[in-house]
C-alpha positions in Angstrom: 2.9 -10.4 -3.7 2.9 -9.2 -0.2 1.4 -10.9 2.9 -0.7 -8.1 4.4 -0.8 -10.0 7.7 2.9 -8.9 8.1 2.0 -5.2 8.1 -0.4 -2.7 9.4 -2.9 -0.6 7.4 -2.3 3.1 7.5 -5.5 3.9 5.6 -8.0 2.0 3.5 -11.1 2.6 1.5 -14.0 0.4 0.4 -16.0 1.5 -2.6 -19.3 -0.3 -3.3 -21.7 0.0 -6.3 -25.2 -1.4 -6.1 -28.2 -1.4 -3.9 -26.7 -1.6 -0.4 -27.6 0.4 2.7 -24.8 2.7 3.7 -25.4 1.9 7.4 -24.8 -1.8 6.7 -21.5 -1.0 4.8 -20.3 1.3 7.6 -21.3 -1.3 10.3 -19.4 -4.1 8.5 -16.3 -1.9 8.0 -16.3 -1.0 11.6 -16.7 -4.7 12.5 -13.7 -5.6 10.3 -11.6 -2.9 11.9 -12.6 -3.9 15.4 -11.9 -7.6 14.9 -8.6 -6.9 13.2 -7.4 -3.9 15.2 -3.9 -5.2 15.4 -3.6 -4.8 11.6 -4.5 -1.0 11.7 -2.4 1.8 13.1 -4.1 3.4 16.0 -2.4 6.8 15.6 -4.4 7.8 12.4 -8.0 8.5 13.4 -10.8 7.6 11.0 -8.4 5.8 8.7 -11.1 3.7 7.0 -13.3 5.4 4.4 -16.3 4.0 2.6 -18.1 5.2 -0.5 -21.3 4.0 -2.0 -22.8 4.5 -5.5 -26.3 3.2 -5.7 -26.1 2.4 -9.4 -24.7 -1.1 -10.0 -22.3 -1.9 -12.9 -24.0 -3.1 -16.0 -24.8 -6.8 -15.8 -24.1 -7.1 -12.0 -26.2 -6.5 -8.9 -23.2 -5.2 -7.0 -19.5 -4.6 -7.1 -16.9 -3.6 -4.6 -13.3 -2.4 -4.5 -10.9 -2.3 -1.6 -7.8 -0.1 -1.6 -5.4 -0.2 1.3 -2.1 1.5 2.2 -0.3 -1.1 4.2 3.2 -1.2 5.6 3.5 -4.8 4.3 4.3 -3.3 0.9 7.8 -2.8 2.2 8.4 -6.5 1.6 7.8 -6.0 -2.1 10.0 -2.9 -2.2 12.8 -4.7 -0.4 12.6 -7.6 -2.8 12.7 -5.3 -5.9 15.5 -3.3 -4.3 17.6 -6.4 -3.7 17.0 -7.6 -7.3 17.9 -4.1 -8.6 21.1 -3.9 -6.5 22.2 -7.3 -7.8 21.7 -6.3 -11.4 23.1 -2.7 -11.0 26.2 -4.1 -9.3 26.9 -6.1 -12.5 25.8 -3.1 -14.6 23.3 -5.4 -16.3 21.3 -3.6 -19.1 22.8 -0.3 -18.0 24.1 0.5 -21.5 20.6 0.5 -22.9 19.6 3.3 -20.5 22.8 5.3 -20.7 22.6 5.1 -24.5 19.2 6.8 -24.3 20.6 9.7 -22.3 20.2 8.5 -18.7 23.0 9.0 -16.2 24.2 6.2 -13.9 23.7 8.6 -11.0 19.9 8.5 -11.6 19.9 4.8 -10.8 21.9 5.4 -7.6 19.4 8.1 -6.6 16.4 5.8 -7.4 17.9 3.1 -5.2 18.4 5.5 -2.4 14.8 6.7 -2.7 13.5 3.1 -2.6 15.6 2.4 0.6 14.2 5.6 2.2 10.7 4.5 1.4 11.3 1.1 3.0 12.7 2.8 6.1 9.7 5.1 6.3 7.2 2.3 6.0 9.1 0.4 8.8 8.9 3.5 11.0 5.1 3.7 10.4 4.7 0.0 11.2 6.6 0.3 14.5 5.1 3.7 15.5 2.6 4.0 18.4 0.2 6.7 19.4 2.7 8.4 21.8 5.5 8.5 19.2 3.8 10.6 16.6 
């Protein structure tokens, strides 16, 4: 798991189902964003979205879902990348994949793509308004 306090949200969305006033939802989301402004990038305007469905799920009065795109995910990508590199260096399990028609180069390319993704998230975390 990632500790999202180590990153910044690029975008996020809150989806609620049930009898809730949209104004209350928007006020609370704005309040969360204002109190935790250091965890949100300032260079993406209106990066918090809310959606409301007035019909609650069966058997419940209300439900909510929060989805966020945070730069903290790079920690997980780094960990997976390190584990992959350690196994790939030893060619562990590689024969299972090459036996099914994959090429070793596909793994090298996937590793490179993962490293690029980590670098991109790091740039987004460090970026300020004037840099974009």
